[in-house]
C-alpha positions as CSV (number, residue, x, y, z in Angstrom):
1,M,0.5,-26.3,-2.7
2,T,-1.3,-24.8,0.2
3,T,-4.3,-22.4,-0.3
4,E,-5.0,-20.2,2.7
5,H,-8.4,-18.4,3.2
6,N,-7.8,-14.7,3.0
7,P,-9.8,-13.0,6.0
8,W,-9.6,-9.5,4.3
9,K,-12.5,-8.6,1.9
10,T,-12.0,-6.1,-0.9
11,Q,-15.1,-4.0,-1.5
12,S,-13.7,-1.8,-4.2
13,S,-10.3,-1.1,-5.7
14,D,-9.3,1.8,-7.9
15,V,-6.0,2.9,-9.5
16,V,-5.6,6.4,-8.2
17,Y,-2.3,7.4,-9.8
18,D,-0.3,6.1,-12.7
19,N,2.9,7.1,-14.6
20,P,5.6,5.4,-16.4
21,W,7.4,4.4,-13.1
22,I,4.7,3.6,-10.4
23,E,1.1,2.8,-10.1
24,V,-0.8,3.5,-6.9
25,S,-4.0,1.7,-6.0
26,H,-6.5,2.3,-3.2
27,S,-9.0,-0.2,-1.9
28,D,-11.8,-0.2,0.5
29,V,-11.7,-3.2,2.5
30,T,-13.4,-5.2,5.4
31,T,-10.7,-6.3,8.0
32,P,-10.6,-9.7,9.6
33,T,-12.4,-8.1,12.6
34,G,-15.2,-6.8,10.5
35,S,-14.4,-3.2,10.5
36,D,-14.1,-1.0,7.4
37,G,-10.6,0.1,6.4
38,I,-8.5,1.2,3.5
39,Y,-5.4,-0.6,1.9
40,G,-3.0,1.3,-0.4
41,V,-0.4,-0.4,-2.7
42,V,2.4,1.2,-4.6
43,H,3.6,-0.9,-7.4
44,F,6.9,0.0,-9.0
45,K,7.0,-0.6,-12.7
46,N,10.8,-0.9,-12.7
47,L,13.3,-2.4,-10.2
48,A,13.4,0.0,-7.1
49,I,13.5,-0.1,-3.4
50,A,11.6,2.1,-1.0
51,V,12.3,2.8,2.6
52,V,10.1,4.4,5.1
53,P,12.0,4.8,8.4
54,I,10.0,4.7,11.6
55,D,11.7,5.9,14.8
56,E,11.2,4.9,18.5
57,H,8.2,7.2,18.8
58,D,6.4,5.8,15.8
59,H,7.2,8.8,13.6
60,T,8.2,8.8,10.0
61,W,10.9,10.9,8.5
62,L,10.7,11.8,4.8
63,V,13.3,13.8,2.9
64,G,12.5,15.9,-0.1
65,Q,15.0,15.8,-2.9
66,Y,15.1,17.6,-6.3
67,R,16.3,15.5,-9.0
């Protein structure tokens, strides 16, 4: 087993949203270059797939749906 050094350093991490289907966390980090940044994670509690399309101009397109 190989253990690799993680160059990202987590300064703090908080769960900012939680419900029966997803949990969203926000972390303040120091990047490998030494600058401050943020890192967000969406954790699906059930089997799910998420797709975020990005076009040739680096724009994202989101569609609202009523369910």
